[in-house]
N, CA, C and O atoms as a GROMACS GRO file, in nm:
protein
  312
    1UNK      N    1   2.038   4.423  -1.433
    1UNK     CA    2   2.183   4.412  -1.438
    1UNK      C    3   2.240   4.455  -1.303
    1UNK      O    4   2.208   4.563  -1.253
    2UNK      N    5   2.323   4.371  -1.243
    2UNK     CA    6   2.382   4.405  -1.115
    2UNK      C    7   2.516   4.475  -1.135
    2UNK      O    8   2.590   4.445  -1.228
    3UNK      N    9   2.544   4.567  -1.046
    3UNK     CA   10   2.669   4.641  -1.054
    3UNK      C   11   2.773   4.569  -0.970
    3UNK      O   12   2.745   4.529  -0.857
    4UNK      N   13   2.893   4.553  -1.024
    4UNK     CA   14   3.000   4.488  -0.952
    4UNK      C   15   3.055   4.581  -0.845
    4UNK      O   16   3.051   4.704  -0.860
    5UNK      N   17   3.105   4.522  -0.737
    5UNK     CA   18   3.162   4.600  -0.629
    5UNK      C   19   3.298   4.655  -0.669
    5UNK      O   20   3.382   4.583  -0.725
    6UNK      N   21   3.319   4.781  -0.642
    6UNK     CA   22   3.446   4.849  -0.668
    6UNK      C   23   3.496   4.909  -0.537
    6UNK      O   24   3.421   4.919  -0.440
    7UNK      N   25   3.622   4.948  -0.534
    7UNK     CA   26   3.675   5.017  -0.417
    7UNK      C   27   3.597   5.147  -0.396
    7UNK      O   28   3.568   5.185  -0.283
    8UNK      N   29   3.565   5.213  -0.504
    8UNK     CA   30   3.488   5.337  -0.496
    8UNK      C   31   3.353   5.315  -0.429
    8UNK      O   32   3.308   5.398  -0.350
    9UNK      N   33   3.287   5.204  -0.460
    9UNK     CA   34   3.156   5.178  -0.400
    9UNK      C   35   3.168   5.143  -0.252
    9UNK      O   36   3.072   5.158  -0.176
   10UNK      N   37   3.287   5.095  -0.209
   10UNK     CA   38   3.309   5.061  -0.068
   10UNK      C   39   3.358   5.179   0.014
   10UNK      O   40   3.316   5.199   0.128
   11UNK      N   41   3.448   5.258  -0.045
   11UNK     CA   42   3.516   5.363   0.030
   11UNK      C   43   3.471   5.504  -0.011
   11UNK      O   44   3.472   5.597   0.070
   12UNK      N   45   3.433   5.516  -0.136
   12UNK     CA   46   3.395   5.648  -0.189
   12UNK      C   47   3.487   5.685  -0.303
   12UNK      O   48   3.584   5.615  -0.332
   13UNK      N   49   3.457   5.795  -0.368
   13UNK     CA   50   3.536   5.835  -0.485
   13UNK      C   51   3.680   5.871  -0.448
   13UNK      O   52   3.709   5.909  -0.335
   14UNK      N   53   3.768   5.857  -0.546
   14UNK     CA   54   3.908   5.895  -0.527
   14UNK      C   55   3.913   6.045  -0.503
   14UNK      O   56   3.845   6.122  -0.571
   15UNK      N   57   3.994   6.086  -0.406
   15UNK     CA   58   4.009   6.229  -0.377
   15UNK      C   59   4.155   6.266  -0.385
   15UNK      O   60   4.242   6.190  -0.342
   16UNK      N   61   4.182   6.382  -0.439
   16UNK     CA   62   4.318   6.433  -0.443
   16UNK      C   63   4.394   6.391  -0.566
   16UNK      O   64   4.341   6.328  -0.658
   17UNK      N   65   4.520   6.428  -0.566
   17UNK     CA   66   4.610   6.403  -0.678
   17UNK      C   67   4.694   6.279  -0.647
   17UNK      O   68   4.736   6.258  -0.534
   18UNK      N   69   4.716   6.198  -0.749
   18UNK     CA   70   4.804   6.082  -0.734
   18UNK      C   71   4.946   6.127  -0.766
   18UNK      O   72   4.982   6.144  -0.883
   19UNK      N   73   5.026   6.147  -0.663
   19UNK     CA   74   5.160   6.203  -0.681
   19UNK      C   75   5.269   6.098  -0.703
   19UNK      O   76   5.377   6.131  -0.752
   20UNK      N   77   5.242   5.973  -0.669
   20UNK     CA   78   5.341   5.866  -0.685
   20UNK      C   79   5.285   5.758  -0.778
   20UNK      O   80   5.165   5.754  -0.804
   21UNK      N   81   5.373   5.672  -0.826
   21UNK     CA   82   5.326   5.564  -0.913
   21UNK      C   83   5.235   5.467  -0.836
   21UNK      O   84   5.142   5.411  -0.894
   22UNK      N   85   5.261   5.448  -0.708
   22UNK     CA   86   5.173   5.364  -0.626
   22UNK      C   87   5.033   5.424  -0.620
   22UNK      O   88   4.934   5.354  -0.639
   23UNK      N   89   5.025   5.554  -0.595
   23UNK     CA   90   4.895   5.620  -0.591
   23UNK      C   91   4.827   5.616  -0.727
   23UNK      O   92   4.705   5.603  -0.735
   24UNK      N   93   4.905   5.628  -0.834
   24UNK     CA   94   4.847   5.621  -0.969
   24UNK      C   95   4.787   5.484  -0.995
   24UNK      O   96   4.678   5.473  -1.050
   25UNK      N   97   4.859   5.377  -0.955
   25UNK     CA   98   4.806   5.241  -0.973
   25UNK      C   99   4.676   5.223  -0.896
   25UNK      O  100   4.580   5.164  -0.947
   26UNK      N  101   4.673   5.274  -0.774
   26UNK     CA  102   4.551   5.262  -0.693
   26UNK      C  103   4.437   5.342  -0.756
   26UNK      O  104   4.325   5.293  -0.766
   27UNK      N  105   4.465   5.465  -0.797
   27UNK     CA  106   4.362   5.550  -0.859
   27UNK      C  107   4.308   5.484  -0.986
   27UNK      O  108   4.188   5.485  -1.010
   28UNK      N  109   4.398   5.428  -1.067
   28UNK     CA  110   4.356   5.367  -1.194
   28UNK      C  111   4.265   5.246  -1.173
   28UNK      O  112   4.181   5.216  -1.258
   29UNK      N  113   4.281   5.178  -1.060
   29UNK     CA  114   4.199   5.059  -1.032
   29UNK      C  115   4.078   5.090  -0.945
   29UNK      O  116   3.996   5.002  -0.920
   30UNK      N  117   4.066   5.212  -0.898
   30UNK     CA  118   3.965   5.250  -0.800
   30UNK      C  119   3.823   5.213  -0.842
   30UNK      O  120   3.743   5.171  -0.759
   31UNK      N  121   3.791   5.229  -0.970
   31UNK     CA  122   3.656   5.202  -1.019
   31UNK      C  123   3.644   5.069  -1.094
   31UNK      O  124   3.543   5.042  -1.158
   32UNK      N  125   3.748   4.987  -1.086
   32UNK     CA  126   3.748   4.856  -1.150
   32UNK      C  127   3.676   4.756  -1.061
   32UNK      O  128   3.701   4.753  -0.940
   33UNK      N  129   3.587   4.674  -1.116
   33UNK     CA  130   3.523   4.571  -1.032
   33UNK      C  131   3.629   4.483  -0.965
   33UNK      O  132   3.728   4.446  -1.027
   34UNK      N  133   3.608   4.452  -0.838
   34UNK     CA  134   3.707   4.377  -0.762
   34UNK      C  135   3.746   4.245  -0.827
   34UNK      O  136   3.862   4.205  -0.822
   35UNK      N  137   3.649   4.176  -0.888
   35UNK     CA  138   3.680   4.048  -0.951
   35UNK      C  139   3.755   4.061  -1.083
   35UNK      O  140   3.795   3.961  -1.142
   36UNK      N  141   3.775   4.185  -1.129
   36UNK     CA  142   3.852   4.209  -1.251
   36UNK      C  143   3.991   4.264  -1.223
   36UNK      O  144   4.066   4.293  -1.316
   37UNK      N  145   4.027   4.278  -1.096
   37UNK     CA  146   4.161   4.325  -1.060
   37UNK      C  147   4.265   4.226  -1.109
   37UNK      O  148   4.242   4.105  -1.108
   38UNK      N  149   4.380   4.278  -1.152
   38UNK     CA  150   4.493   4.191  -1.184
   38UNK      C  151   4.550   4.140  -1.051
   38UNK      O  152   4.517   4.193  -0.945
   39UNK      N  153   4.634   4.039  -1.059
   39UNK     CA  154   4.697   3.988  -0.937
   39UNK      C  155   4.780   4.098  -0.870
   39UNK      O  156   4.782   4.107  -0.747
   40UNK      N  157   4.847   4.180  -0.948
   40UNK     CA  158   4.926   4.291  -0.893
   40UNK      C  159   4.836   4.390  -0.819
   40UNK      O  160   4.873   4.439  -0.712
   41UNK      N  161   4.721   4.420  -0.875
   41UNK     CA  162   4.628   4.512  -0.809
   41UNK      C  163   4.575   4.453  -0.679
   41UNK      O  164   4.562   4.524  -0.579
   42UNK      N  165   4.544   4.324  -0.679
   42UNK     CA  166   4.498   4.258  -0.556
   42UNK      C  167   4.607   4.271  -0.450
   42UNK      O  168   4.579   4.310  -0.336
   43UNK      N  169   4.731   4.237  -0.486
   43UNK     CA  170   4.842   4.244  -0.391
   43UNK      C  171   4.866   4.386  -0.343
   43UNK      O  172   4.890   4.408  -0.224
   44UNK      N  173   4.860   4.483  -0.433
   44UNK     CA  174   4.883   4.623  -0.396
   44UNK      C  175   4.779   4.670  -0.295
   44UNK      O  176   4.815   4.729  -0.194
   45UNK      N  177   4.653   4.644  -0.323
   45UNK     CA  178   4.548   4.690  -0.232
   45UNK      C  179   4.556   4.617  -0.097
   45UNK      O  180   4.529   4.678   0.007
   46UNK      N  181   4.591   4.489  -0.098
   46UNK     CA  182   4.609   4.418   0.029
   46UNK      C  183   4.726   4.477   0.108
   46UNK      O  184   4.714   4.502   0.228
   47UNK      N  185   4.838   4.499   0.040
   47UNK     CA  186   4.956   4.555   0.108
   47UNK      C  187   4.930   4.694   0.164
   47UNK      O  188   4.983   4.729   0.269
   48UNK      N  189   4.848   4.771   0.096
   48UNK     CA  190   4.817   4.907   0.141
   48UNK      C  191   4.696   4.910   0.236
   48UNK      O  192   4.658   5.016   0.284
   49UNK      N  193   4.638   4.794   0.261
   49UNK     CA  194   4.522   4.781   0.350
   49UNK      C  195   4.403   4.866   0.303
   49UNK      O  196   4.334   4.930   0.383
   50UNK      N  197   4.382   4.864   0.171
   50UNK     CA  198   4.269   4.933   0.110
   50UNK      C  199   4.166   4.826   0.073
   50UNK      O  200   4.195   4.735  -0.005
   51UNK      N  201   4.047   4.836   0.129
   51UNK     CA  202   3.940   4.737   0.105
   51UNK      C  203   3.992   4.596   0.132
   51UNK      O  204   3.958   4.502   0.061
   52UNK      N  205   4.073   4.583   0.236
   52UNK     CA  206   4.141   4.457   0.265
   52UNK      C  207   4.047   4.337   0.283
   52UNK      O  208   4.074   4.232   0.226
   53UNK      N  209   3.938   4.349   0.359
   53UNK     CA  210   3.853   4.230   0.375
   53UNK      C  211   3.799   4.178   0.241
   53UNK      O  212   3.796   4.058   0.217
   54UNK      N  213   3.757   4.270   0.155
   54UNK     CA  214   3.702   4.230   0.026
   54UNK      C  215   3.812   4.174  -0.066
   54UNK      O  216   3.788   4.078  -0.138
   55UNK      N  217   3.929   4.234  -0.064
   55UNK     CA  218   4.039   4.187  -0.148
   55UNK      C  219   4.092   4.054  -0.097
   55UNK      O  220   4.136   3.971  -0.177
   56UNK      N  221   4.087   4.031   0.033
   56UNK     CA  222   4.132   3.904   0.089
   56UNK      C  223   4.044   3.790   0.039
   56UNK      O  224   4.094   3.682   0.009
   57UNK      N  225   3.915   3.814   0.031
   57UNK     CA  226   3.823   3.713  -0.023
   57UNK      C  227   3.862   3.680  -0.166
   57UNK      O  228   3.867   3.562  -0.203
   58UNK      N  229   3.891   3.781  -0.247
   58UNK     CA  230   3.930   3.759  -0.387
   58UNK      C  231   4.064   3.687  -0.394
   58UNK      O  232   4.081   3.597  -0.476
   59UNK      N  233   4.160   3.726  -0.310
   59UNK     CA  234   4.291   3.661  -0.311
   59UNK      C  235   4.279   3.513  -0.275
   59UNK      O  236   4.342   3.428  -0.338
   60UNK      N  237   4.199   3.482  -0.174
   60UNK     CA  238   4.179   3.342  -0.134
   60UNK      C  239   4.113   3.263  -0.246
   60UNK      O  240   4.150   3.148  -0.270
   61UNK      N  241   4.016   3.323  -0.315
   61UNK     CA  242   3.950   3.255  -0.426
   61UNK      C  243   4.052   3.222  -0.535
   61UNK      O  244   4.051   3.112  -0.590
   62UNK      N  245   4.140   3.318  -0.565
   62UNK     CA  246   4.241   3.295  -0.670
   62UNK      C  247   4.342   3.189  -0.627
   62UNK      O  248   4.383   3.107  -0.709
   63UNK      N  249   4.383   3.191  -0.501
   63UNK     CA  250   4.477   3.090  -0.454
   63UNK      C  251   4.415   2.951  -0.460
   63UNK      O  252   4.480   2.856  -0.504
   64UNK      N  253   4.291   2.940  -0.417
   64UNK     CA  254   4.222   2.811  -0.422
   64UNK      C  255   4.213   2.762  -0.566
   64UNK      O  256   4.234   2.644  -0.595
   65UNK      N  257   4.183   2.854  -0.656
   65UNK     CA  258   4.172   2.821  -0.798
   65UNK      C  259   4.307   2.775  -0.854
   65UNK      O  260   4.313   2.684  -0.936
   66UNK      N  261   4.414   2.837  -0.809
   66UNK     CA  262   4.548   2.804  -0.859
   66UNK      C  263   4.594   2.666  -0.814
   66UNK      O  264   4.668   2.599  -0.885
   67UNK      N  265   4.550   2.623  -0.696
   67UNK     CA  266   4.598   2.497  -0.640
   67UNK      C  267   4.498   2.383  -0.649
   67UNK      O  268   4.530   2.270  -0.611
   68UNK      N  269   4.380   2.409  -0.699
   68UNK     CA  270   4.276   2.306  -0.706
   68UNK      C  271   4.229   2.293  -0.851
   68UNK      O  272   4.153   2.378  -0.898
   69UNK      N  273   4.273   2.189  -0.923
   69UNK     CA  274   4.236   2.175  -1.064
   69UNK      C  275   4.085   2.179  -1.089
   69UNK      O  276   4.042   2.236  -1.189
   70UNK      N  277   4.005   2.119  -1.002
   70UNK     CA  278   3.861   2.120  -1.025
   70UNK      C  279   3.804   2.261  -1.014
   70UNK      O  280   3.710   2.295  -1.085
   71UNK      N  281   3.861   2.343  -0.926
   71UNK     CA  282   3.818   2.482  -0.912
   71UNK      C  283   3.854   2.561  -1.038
   71UNK      O  284   3.775   2.643  -1.084
   72UNK      N  285   3.973   2.535  -1.094
   72UNK     CA  286   4.013   2.604  -1.217
   72UNK      C  287   3.917   2.571  -1.330
   72UNK      O  288   3.879   2.659  -1.407
   73UNK      N  289   3.876   2.444  -1.340
   73UNK     CA  290   3.783   2.403  -1.445
   73UNK      C  291   3.649   2.473  -1.429
   73UNK      O  292   3.588   2.514  -1.528
   74UNK      N  293   3.602   2.487  -1.304
   74UNK     CA  294   3.476   2.556  -1.281
   74UNK      C  295   3.482   2.702  -1.320
   74UNK      O  296   3.381   2.759  -1.362
   75UNK      N  297   3.600   2.762  -1.308
   75UNK     CA  298   3.616   2.902  -1.342
   75UNK      C  299   3.656   2.923  -1.488
   75UNK      O  300   3.684   3.036  -1.530
   76UNK      N  301   3.659   2.813  -1.565
   76UNK     CA  302   3.692   2.824  -1.707
   76UNK      C  303   3.840   2.844  -1.734
   76UNK      O  304   3.877   2.895  -1.840
   77UNK      N  305   3.925   2.806  -1.639
   77UNK     CA  306   4.069   2.820  -1.655
   77UNK      C  307   4.130   2.685  -1.683
   77UNK      O  308   4.069   2.581  -1.659
   78UNK      N  309   4.254   2.689  -1.735
   78UNK     CA  310   4.324   2.564  -1.763
   78UNK      C  311   4.436   2.542  -1.667
   78UNK      O  312   4.506   2.441  -1.676
   0.00000   0.00000   0.00000
């Protein structure tokens, strides 16, 4: 069984207290596999420049899927 890539596996464990709602959203997604991020989480991490190269790959994949019907079919989407 392969382990999915998470922000934690790229950057390390979350450290400190999440004092703002933005920090709470980031902390809550920290151990979530990158391919399971919601669109809001992808945008948040890109805007905050957290794991940006990896999130950019995911964002591009989702955009391609949204604009290319054959790609959506391959991903099991309608």
